C-alpha positions, 0 to 999 in steps of 0.5 A: 173353416173357409167358405168355398164356391167349389167345395173339394169332395173327397171320395173313398172308393169302398169295396171294389167288388161292390157297386161303389165304382159304378155309383161314383162314375154315374154320379159324376157323368153329370157334368153339372156336378163339377160346377159346384164341387171338385171331386177327388177319388181315393183309389188308383187311376188303373182301377178307375179306368177299369171301371170306366171301360167296364161301364162304358163311361166317358169320364176323363180322369185327372190322375194325381199323386199329390193333392196340390195337383187337384184340378177344378172342373175335372174328376180327380183320382188320387193314387193310393196304390200303383199295383194292378188289382184283380176285381171280381164283382160280387165276391167277398175278398179280404184282399179287396177289403184291404184296398178299401181301407187304404182308400179310407185311411188316405181320404181321412188323412186328407180330411184331417189336414183340410186338403179336402173339405168333406168326405163321402164314403162308398160302401164297404163290406164290414167283414172283409175290412177286418185285420190286425191293424183295422178292427172297427165295425165300420166307417163311423167307429173309425172316424170317431177315433180319427176325428174330434167330437162325439160321433152320431149316426144320423140318417137324413133326407130333406123331410126325415132325420133319424138319429140313434141312441145305440147303433151297431150294438147287439139287441141283447145289449141295448138296455145296458147301454142306455144310460142317462149320460148316453141318452143326454149326449146323443140327444144333445148331439142331434140338437146341435147338429140340427142347429149348425148343420141344418139351420133349424133355429128351434129344433123339435125332437121326438124320442121313441120308447125302448119297449113295446108301447113304451112299457105299458106302465111297467107291464112290458118292462120298466126301462122307459119309466126308470131311464128314458122318461126321467132323462127326457124330463131333465133335457126339457128343463134345459130348454130343449124341445124334446118329446116322448117317449113314443110307441115306435110301432105306430109312430111312423105309420100315423105320420107323426114323424112329420111334426118333428125336425128329427126322431131319435130311435133307441136302437138300430133297426127301430130307426133304420127300418122305417127310415129306409122304408120311407126313403130308400135310394134317397137317404144319406148316412151322415156322421154328425157330431164330429169336427169334419163332415162325412156322408155316405149312401144309405145302402151297402155293397150290393154284391148281387148286382155289382158289375151289371150296370144296374146300380142306382146312384141317387143315394150316393149323389144325395150324399154328395149334395148333403155334405156340400150343404152341411159344409156351407151351413156350418160356415154360415153358423160360424159366421153368425155366432163367432162374435154375436156381441160385437159392437157396431161401429156406427155412431149413436 
């Protein structure tokens, strides 16, 4: 990894009938963004000019067919296709889903080849992206296959970070997925991300319980006692500052979350409901644990307001900022740890 003062931010355009195009435009209408990053949107110049006209944007695009043509100080558009596309805001369309995947695949390829430094993904519709060639629940699962490492859904803001032991798993299947191996792997991923991606030297991690009131000594289930507590004890013995399990119902309302660098929830809604309640519009979905950096806003396609000019770009803008900061933090971490025992040349 090389440190760059002007980091190349690749952007997959997401669902063209959603708010992705609008929030991308609004983000880069602020010319100051171009002072510290070079954006490249994976779509087509025809589509982006349609968005520009529809939303009365004054952005000028640099249309390219090769990433060697990237221009610093401009909003670049890499042409993933050339044919015209009919955009019908607010409508779920499998053909539009196919274009979202074209964009994602081209951006991911560029990320793997280090032609872009980080990837920020605009929202997709998980239903209309499905096909014989693409059978993933969403971005995270696809990137976990394409990139190196063990992926972790990590929802982050400046003051709150929430990781998940299980993410897109049906509620009825949660317990059978919570093994000692999985819990250990996920908590280690959170710990390592806090070290490398957020420059936190001695991370403190809280873990939420599986059952209401963490089982009440077996009255409401015994999984907290038989699976979670013994595993957390082993992780503590490894020297990590891991605490819990905590009863999830009162953990956030009591502000206890402010005492920790990250919270690990056992399942999707247990973590994401409080996260989005406390930080909606400012939160970022970061796929931690991989060898490359990907972030996204904390919301979906928002079909109900698509095309109306009402979308709030703040979460997408935060996703750009977060990706850039994590890129720099990883560089600094590698510089500090690449050869910690290297002898000084100074004579004693």
